[in-house]
N, C-alpha and C positions, 0 to 999 in steps of 0.2 A: 656278506652282512657285516656291518661294523658293530663292535662291542667296545666296552671300556678299555680292554687291553690293547686296542689299536692306537691309544694316545700316550704321548709323553708330555709331562708338565714340568715346570720348574718349581723347586722348593723355595721357601723363604730364604734359605741360605745360598740359593743360586745353583744348586745341583739339579741335574735332570733326574726325574722319577718316571721310569717306564711303568705305566699303570697295569701292564700285564702281570707285574709282580704282586698286584692287589686284586687280580681278577677272581680269586677264590673267596674274597671277603665280600661281606655286605657293606656298602658304603653309603654315607649320607654326604652328598657334595653340596656345599653351601657358599654363595657369595656373601662375604661378611664386611662389616665396617665398624670402626671404633667410635664414631660420633653420630650414631643412628638411634632413633627411638627404639629400634629392635635390638640394639647392642646387648641389653641384659640377657638375650637369648644365648649368649656365649656360655653362661652358667648352665643352662639346660642342655646345650650341645655337649659340654664337657661331661655332664652327668650321664648322658646316653653313652658317650665314648667309654667312660670309666666302667659303667655297668655291663656293657656287652663286649668289650674288646677281647676278653679271654675266649669268647665264643666265635670270633672271626668278624667282628664289626669294627668300623672306624668312621669318624667324621673326618672329612677333608675340607679345610677352610681356604677359600680363595678371596683375599681382600680385593675390594673394587672401589674405585673412587668416582664411578660414573653417576652416582645419584647424590646430588646436592653437595658434592665435595666432602662426603662424609668419611673418607679414608685418606687423609692427606699425608700421612706419615710414610717414612721409608721402611724397609723390611725390619730393621732393628727396633724402631719405635713401635711398630705394629706388634711384634713378638713380645716385647716388654710390656706393653699395654695389656695384652691378652693374659700374659703370665701373672702380672701383678694384680690385676683386677678380677680375673675369673679363674686363676690357676689352670689355664688351658694347657693340656698335654697332647691334645690331638694335633696332627700335622697341619701347619700352615704352609700354604703355597706362596709364590711370588704374586705380587699385585698384578691383576689382569683387567681387561675390558671384557664385559659379558655381552654387550650389544655393539652394533655398528660394524664399520669396515675392519676395525682392529680387534674384533672379538676373538677370544681364544677359541681354537677349533674344538676343544672339548665342550665348551659351553654351546657352540653352535650345534653340535651333535645332541647334547642334552635337550636343548630347546626343541629340536626337530623331533626327537623321540617322545617328548612329553610336553606338547603345547599347553599354554595356559588357558585361561577363560576365553571362550568363544574361539578357540583355535589359535590364539595369538602366540607367536613364538618369542616375542620380545620379553625380556625380563623387566618387570615393572619396578622393582626396588631391591634393596639389599635384604639379605636373609631369605631369598628364594632357595628352596631346598629340593634336591633330586635324590631319590632313593634308588639305588642300583643293586641288583641281586648278584648272587654268586656266579651266575652265568654271564655277567658283564652287561646285562640288558637293563635299561631304565624301567623301573616298576612304577614310579609315581612322582609327580611334581607337587610340591607344597608351596603355598603362598607365604609371603613374609610374615603375616600374622598367625600362621599356623605354628603353635608352640612346640618346641622339641618333645615335651613330655606327651603330647597328643600323637606323636609318630611312633612311640614305643611299641604299641600293638602291632603295627605293620612290620616293624623290625623283628619282633619276636616271630612272626609268621615265616620270615625268610631265614631265620637262624635255625 
């Protein structure tokens, strides 16, 4: 059986992150973008991260440029944008694809574990969110228009 701990991702600074080191945490994994109508959700995601991190929770942001070219920047520009505009302290990963033949293996797994509306595995837009429990299994998928503050109760249950 596959769990979150079976994956390695690349951080925004280019280092590998073995997700088995985060397996005992509750994680909210999000494909993010700087020029999207949902970009203000960075503030809500940061608020969740700050409020629950001491209890073993983290947000992991994965920049993605597959939806309307809404994440055109390089790693440094993305990090600076997030820090300057939303005081983001949660970990940002390297820019990835979430759909198609070049989709990151982590996102292929997330989509298969928690399909979207009508069983669709495809991610429809930026700020799709996946909640992963301490056991490394996907608990739930949230649509881009689901606000971070509306996810807090589900996070509380897992902590």
